[in-house]
N, C-alpha and C positions, 0 to 999 in steps of 0.2 A: 426353059428350065435347065436344059443341058448346058447352055452357054453360061448361065449364072453359076452353076456348080463348077464348071471348068475355070471360071474367073476366080472363084474362091480357092480352088486347089492351087492355081498359079500364084495367087497372092500369098497363101500360106507357104508355098515352096520358096518364094523369094525372101520372105521374112525369116524362114527357118534357116536359110543358107547363111545368113549373118544375124544371129540372134541378139546381137548387141543393139541392133536397130529397134526392134520392138521394145527392148528394155528402156532405151533412151526415150522413145516416144511416150510410153506409158508413164515413166517416171516424171518427165517434165509436164505432161498434160495433167496428171493428178496433183503435182506440186503446185501448179498454177491454180487449179481448181480448189484444192483443199488447204493449201499453205502448210502442209504437214509433211516434212521430209521423211520421217520414219515410216509413215503409212504409205507414202509414195514408193519407197524402196521395196516394201513388202509386196505391194500390189504389182510392181514391175517384175519382181522375182516370180510371183505366182503366174503371171501371164507368160513370161518368157519360158517357164518350165515346159509349157505345151510345145513351144517351138524347139526347145532343146531335146525333148524326148523324140520328136520326129526326126531331127537331123542326126542325132546320135544313133538311132535305129538304122537309118539309111547308111551312115558311115560304117557301122559295125557290119551290116550285111555285105557291103562292097569290100571291106577289108578282109573278111573271113569267108566270103563266098557262101553265106548262109541266108536263110530267110527267118532266122530266129531272133533278130535284133529287138523288135518291138515286144515280142512275147517274153523275151528274157528280161527286158526292162520292167515290164508289168509284173512278171513273176517275182523279181527282186523287191518291187514295191509292195506287193501283197504279203510276201514273207516278212518284210520289215514291219508292216502294219500288224501282222500277227504277233511278232515278237514284242513289239511295243505294247500291244494290247494285253498280252500275257503279263508283262512286267507291271503294267499299270493295275491290272486286276489283282496281282499278288500284293502290291504295295497298298492300294486304296480299297480294294474290294469291289470296285465299280470301273467300268470302261467308258471313257469319254471319247466317242467315235470322232467327233469334230476335231478334238485336239490331236488325236492320232493321225487323222488324215492331213491336217495342217503340218504336222511334224514330218510325216513321210514326204509330203509335197515339197517342203522347203529343203529337206535333205536331198531330195531328188534334184533340185535345182543345182546345188553345189556339186553333187557327183556327176550330173550330166554336163555341167560346165567344164569340169576337169576332163571328162571323157571326150568332150567335143574338141578341146584344145589338143589333147593327146592324139586322137584319131585324125584330126586335120593335119597336124605336123607329120604323122606317119604317111598319110596319103599324099601330102605335098612332097615329102622326101622321096617317096617312090616315083612320083611323077617327074620330078626334076633330076633325080640321080639314077633313075632306072634300076632300082634295087630289085 
């Protein structure tokens, strides 16, 4: 059982290192399966967000020497969900949790992608230029 868990952790680590790879794999697999490009992009975004959260948390921890990366990301996501839920309740009088989760998850994809690129460039710059 331990070998299976280690294999899963290593596969996740390799896919999270370059999150474009799982995006492309999921996108083309679902596009071939369902023949729907719009749904394929959405599904690829949803799956890739898991990998982006992991790698951005690690990059943040290494860059700033902390252990708060994952917790900070989750905290921002929960706060965003709370703010969206409050706005939705004030506007409609009811909260659609599925819609809020989907919105926070997709916004997390875009913000994690930007943070991934930014933190990778900073890390590579420090490595190559010894800043």
